[in-house]
C-alpha positions as CSV (number, residue, x, y, z in Angstrom):
1,M,49.6,79.9,-104.9
2,A,52.3,78.5,-102.5
3,I,55.9,79.4,-102.7
4,F,59.0,77.2,-102.2
5,L,62.0,78.7,-100.3
6,T,65.4,76.9,-100.6
7,E,68.1,77.2,-98.0
8,D,69.8,79.9,-100.1
9,D,66.5,81.8,-100.2
10,V,66.2,81.6,-96.4
11,K,69.8,82.8,-95.9
12,K,69.0,85.9,-98.0
13,I,66.3,86.8,-95.5
14,I,67.0,85.5,-92.0
15,N,69.2,87.2,-89.4
16,M,69.5,87.0,-85.6
17,D,67.9,90.3,-84.9
18,M,64.7,89.5,-86.7
19,T,64.6,86.0,-85.2
20,L,65.0,87.3,-81.7
21,K,62.2,89.8,-82.2
22,S,59.9,87.2,-83.8
23,L,60.3,84.9,-80.8
24,D,60.1,87.6,-78.2
25,D,56.9,89.0,-79.8
26,G,55.4,85.5,-80.2
27,L,56.1,84.4,-76.7
28,S,54.5,87.5,-75.3
29,I,51.1,86.4,-76.8
30,S,51.5,82.7,-76.3
31,N,49.1,82.7,-73.3
32,D,46.2,84.0,-75.3
33,G,44.5,80.6,-75.0
34,Q,44.6,80.0,-78.7
35,M,48.2,79.2,-79.6
36,V,48.6,75.4,-79.9
37,N,51.8,73.5,-79.9
38,S,52.0,69.7,-80.6
39,P,55.2,68.1,-79.2
40,R,57.6,66.3,-81.5
41,S,56.7,62.7,-82.3
42,R,59.3,60.3,-83.5
43,L,58.4,57.4,-85.9
44,L,60.9,54.6,-85.5
45,L,62.4,53.4,-88.8
46,P,64.7,50.4,-89.5
47,N,67.5,52.9,-90.1
48,G,66.5,56.0,-88.0
49,F,63.5,58.1,-87.2
50,F,60.9,60.3,-88.9
51,N,60.2,63.4,-86.8
52,F,57.1,65.5,-86.9
53,M,56.0,68.6,-84.9
54,S,53.1,71.0,-85.5
55,A,51.6,74.2,-84.2
56,A,48.9,76.8,-84.8
57,V,49.1,80.5,-84.1
58,P,45.7,82.2,-84.7
59,S,47.0,85.7,-83.9
60,I,49.1,85.6,-87.1
61,N,46.6,83.5,-89.1
62,M,49.2,80.7,-89.5
63,M,49.5,77.0,-88.8
64,G,52.0,74.4,-89.9
65,H,54.5,71.7,-89.2
66,K,58.1,70.8,-89.4
67,S,59.2,67.4,-90.5
68,Y,62.5,65.7,-91.0
69,G,64.1,62.3,-91.3
70,V,67.1,61.2,-89.3
71,V,68.6,58.3,-91.3
72,R,71.9,56.7,-90.5
73,G,74.7,57.8,-92.8
74,H,72.8,60.9,-94.1
75,I,72.7,64.6,-93.0
76,P,69.1,65.4,-91.9
77,K,67.1,67.9,-94.0
78,F,64.4,69.9,-92.4
79,Y,61.2,71.2,-94.0
80,I,58.5,73.6,-92.7
81,Q,55.1,73.8,-94.3
82,L,52.9,76.8,-93.6
83,F,49.1,76.9,-94.0
84,S,46.5,79.7,-93.7
85,I,44.2,79.2,-90.7
86,E,41.6,81.3,-92.5
87,T,41.4,79.2,-95.6
88,G,43.4,76.0,-94.8
89,E,45.5,76.4,-98.0
90,L,49.2,75.7,-98.2
91,L,51.2,78.9,-98.4
92,A,54.8,77.9,-98.3
93,I,57.3,75.0,-98.2
94,I,60.6,76.1,-96.6
95,E,63.9,74.3,-96.4
96,A,64.6,74.9,-92.7
97,S,68.1,73.7,-91.7
98,E,69.4,77.3,-91.4
99,L,66.1,78.5,-90.0
100,G,66.3,75.9,-87.2
101,R,69.9,76.7,-86.5
102,I,69.3,80.4,-86.0
103,R,66.0,79.9,-84.2
104,T,67.7,77.5,-81.7
105,G,70.3,80.1,-80.9
106,A,67.6,82.8,-80.6
107,S,65.7,80.8,-78.1
108,S,68.7,80.7,-75.8
109,G,69.1,84.5,-76.5
110,I,65.6,85.2,-75.3
111,A,66.1,83.0,-72.2
112,T,69.4,84.8,-71.5
113,K,67.7,88.2,-71.9
114,Y,65.0,87.4,-69.2
115,L,66.9,85.1,-66.9
116,S,70.6,86.1,-66.7
117,N,71.9,89.0,-64.6
118,N,71.9,92.2,-66.5
119,D,75.6,92.8,-65.9
120,S,76.6,89.4,-67.3
121,T,79.8,89.8,-69.4
122,S,81.3,86.3,-69.8
123,V,80.2,83.0,-71.4
124,G,81.4,79.4,-71.3
125,I,80.2,77.2,-74.1
126,I,80.6,73.4,-74.3
127,G,80.1,72.1,-77.8
128,T,81.5,73.5,-81.1
129,G,79.2,71.9,-83.7
130,Y,76.8,73.2,-86.3
131,Q,74.4,74.8,-83.7
132,S,77.0,76.4,-81.5
133,G,77.7,79.7,-83.4
134,P,74.2,81.1,-83.2
135,Q,74.1,80.4,-79.5
136,L,77.0,82.9,-78.9
137,E,75.6,85.3,-81.5
138,A,72.2,85.5,-79.8
139,I,73.7,85.9,-76.3
140,C,76.0,88.7,-77.5
141,K,72.9,90.5,-78.9
142,V,71.2,90.6,-75.5
143,R,74.2,91.1,-73.2
144,Q,77.4,93.1,-73.3
145,I,79.7,90.0,-73.5
146,S,83.5,90.7,-73.4
147,K,84.9,87.2,-72.8
148,I,84.0,83.8,-74.0
149,K,85.5,80.4,-73.2
150,V,84.9,77.3,-75.3
151,F,85.4,73.6,-74.9
152,S,84.9,70.5,-77.0
153,R,86.7,67.1,-76.9
154,N,88.4,67.7,-80.3
155,I,91.3,70.1,-79.9
156,E,91.3,71.0,-83.6
157,K,87.6,71.7,-83.7
158,R,87.6,74.0,-80.6
159,E,90.6,75.9,-81.9
160,K,89.0,76.4,-85.3
161,F,85.6,77.4,-83.7
162,A,87.3,79.9,-81.4
163,S,89.1,81.5,-84.4
164,K,86.0,81.7,-86.5
165,M,83.8,83.2,-83.8
166,R,86.5,85.6,-82.7
167,K,86.3,87.2,-86.2
168,I,82.5,87.2,-86.3
169,L,81.9,88.6,-82.8
170,N,85.1,90.6,-82.4
171,I,85.4,89.2,-78.8
172,D,88.2,87.4,-77.0
173,I,87.5,83.7,-77.2
174,E,89.7,81.3,-75.4
175,P,89.8,77.5,-76.1
176,M,89.9,75.5,-72.8
177,D,91.2,71.9,-72.3
178,S,88.4,70.8,-69.9
179,P,84.7,71.5,-69.4
180,Q,85.3,72.5,-65.8
181,K,87.8,75.2,-66.8
182,C,85.4,76.3,-69.5
183,I,82.5,77.2,-67.1
184,E,84.5,78.3,-64.1
185,D,84.0,82.0,-63.3
186,V,81.6,82.8,-66.1
187,D,78.2,84.4,-65.9
188,I,76.5,82.4,-68.6
189,V,76.9,78.7,-69.4
190,V,75.9,77.1,-72.6
191,T,75.8,73.4,-73.4
192,I,75.1,72.5,-77.0
193,T,76.1,68.8,-77.4
194,T,74.6,65.5,-78.3
195,S,76.1,63.8,-75.2
196,R,74.3,60.9,-73.5
197,D,76.2,61.6,-70.3
198,P,76.4,64.9,-68.4
199,V,79.1,67.3,-69.4
200,V,78.5,69.8,-66.6
201,K,78.7,68.9,-62.9
202,G,76.8,70.9,-60.3
203,E,79.9,71.4,-58.1
204,W,81.4,73.5,-60.9
205,I,78.4,76.0,-61.0
206,R,78.7,79.1,-58.9
207,P,75.9,81.3,-57.6
208,G,74.3,83.8,-60.0
209,V,75.0,81.8,-63.2
210,H,72.5,81.4,-66.0
211,I,72.6,78.1,-67.9
212,N,71.3,77.4,-71.4
213,A,71.1,73.6,-71.9
214,A,70.3,73.4,-75.6
215,G,71.5,70.0,-76.7
216,A,69.6,67.4,-74.7
217,N,66.4,67.2,-76.8
218,H,66.0,63.5,-76.4
219,W,65.1,61.4,-73.3
220,M,68.3,59.4,-73.8
221,R,70.6,62.5,-73.7
222,R,71.8,64.4,-70.6
223,E,74.1,67.4,-70.4
224,L,73.7,68.3,-66.7
225,D,74.2,66.0,-63.7
226,Y,71.7,65.7,-60.9
227,E,73.5,68.2,-58.7
228,A,73.4,70.9,-61.4
229,I,69.6,70.4,-61.7
230,K,69.1,70.5,-57.9
231,K,71.2,73.6,-57.5
232,S,69.0,75.5,-60.1
233,N,66.7,77.9,-58.3
234,H,64.5,78.4,-61.4
235,I,64.0,75.8,-64.1
236,I,62.5,77.1,-67.4
237,V,61.7,75.1,-70.5
238,D,60.2,76.2,-73.9
239,D,57.2,73.9,-73.2
240,V,56.6,71.7,-70.1
241,E,54.6,69.1,-71.9
242,Q,57.3,68.6,-74.5
243,A,60.0,68.5,-71.8
244,K,58.1,65.7,-70.1
245,I,58.6,63.6,-73.2
246,E,62.1,64.4,-74.3
247,C,64.1,66.4,-71.8
248,G,66.5,63.8,-70.4
249,D,68.1,66.4,-68.1
250,L,64.8,66.7,-66.2
251,I,63.1,63.4,-66.7
252,Y,65.6,61.4,-64.6
253,P,65.7,63.9,-61.7
254,V,61.9,63.9,-61.6
255,E,61.9,60.1,-61.5
256,R,64.4,60.2,-58.6
257,G,62.3,62.7,-56.8
258,S,65.0,65.4,-56.9
259,I,62.6,67.9,-58.5
260,R,58.9,68.0,-59.5
261,W,57.4,69.1,-62.7
262,Q,55.4,71.6,-60.7
263,Q,58.7,73.5,-60.3
264,V,59.2,73.8,-64.0
265,Y,57.8,76.8,-66.0
266,N,57.5,77.8,-69.6
267,L,59.7,80.5,-71.1
268,S,56.5,82.3,-72.2
269,D,55.5,82.6,-68.5
270,V,58.7,84.5,-67.9
271,V,58.4,86.7,-71.0
272,N,54.8,87.5,-70.1
273,G,55.8,88.4,-66.5
274,N,53.7,85.6,-65.0
275,Y,56.8,84.1,-63.4
276,S,59.8,86.1,-62.3
277,G,62.5,83.6,-63.3
278,R,65.1,85.3,-61.1
279,L,64.6,86.8,-57.7
280,S,68.2,87.7,-56.8
281,K,71.7,88.1,-58.3
282,E,72.7,84.9,-56.6
283,D,70.0,82.7,-58.1
284,I,71.0,80.0,-60.5
285,T,68.7,79.9,-63.5
286,L,68.4,77.1,-66.0
287,F,66.8,77.1,-69.5
288,E,66.3,73.7,-71.0
289,S,65.7,74.0,-74.8
290,Q,64.0,71.3,-76.8
291,G,62.8,73.4,-79.7
292,L,59.1,73.9,-80.5
293,A,57.0,73.8,-83.6
294,V,55.4,77.1,-82.6
295,Q,58.8,78.7,-82.6
296,D,59.5,77.4,-86.1
297,I,56.1,78.7,-87.3
298,L,56.7,82.1,-85.8
299,V,60.0,82.5,-87.5
300,G,58.9,80.8,-90.7
301,T,56.0,83.2,-91.0
302,E,58.3,86.2,-90.7
303,I,60.5,84.7,-93.4
304,Y,57.5,83.9,-95.6
305,N,56.1,87.5,-95.3
306,L,59.5,89.0,-96.2
307,A,59.9,86.6,-99.1
308,K,56.5,87.6,-100.5
309,S,57.3,91.3,-100.2
310,T,60.7,91.0,-101.8
311,G,59.9,88.4,-104.5
312,V,62.2,85.8,-103.1
313,G,61.3,82.1,-103.7
314,K,59.6,80.1,-106.4
315,E,55.8,79.8,-106.9
316,I,54.6,76.2,-107.0
């Protein structure tokens, strides 16, 4: 019998530590030749889009999909359905807004763990929306961060975000009045916006920086300009095939001939040690995050197992 997990149920179970471990462990087995990820498809509606993405992970006997509607005037609601590979039966339906928020942050955390310099201590984050907090939380789990700078166009929002995260992380967080000041002299840069135009210029980026570009998951969005992409010595994505469809930061430079897709590697290649990702302290590393169904299935499975063992959720 399947179980239904609400957002409140998920919040009782999920945390950043378990999500980081789930993704780290999952990415380490993702080249077993059996794990399958189907990129997000977007069905055009008169008033928005219906989004669907699916994956199968035989090593944990799980397959499933995430689906959600983006309709003008309404807040999107995300749902994950998990199925047994062994029997094909439905095991769980999970409300997945909080799951996706934490998982997106954890993806940047894994990238930061493997791509940034070990002695990184400072972060500059552009964007203070719903997804921004877990980005900082994940990075602080994998690096000894002592200073954070934050920028968003809305003064009130960036002040409020800085105050909130200062209490959560117990770290000095300084609101900045420009994106350039936000990323100057930091070790790790995070962009988590919905901007259609670049918010980071290559001329602002210094050697040795690691960049997590986590907002541009649509071909019409860009967070980094051409120079920032060209300056990156190592370009990593969560999945190259999905990036070819929806990573605006990379699609346009490829079309212009600034880079080639052959220069872009999967994060799993780095986690598995098949690609180094960083050869020197001066290298600039870039992680472009679109979000994968396989990541949602990995984290969703962990939540499902914990829910079953603790009696959380409702049988349906």
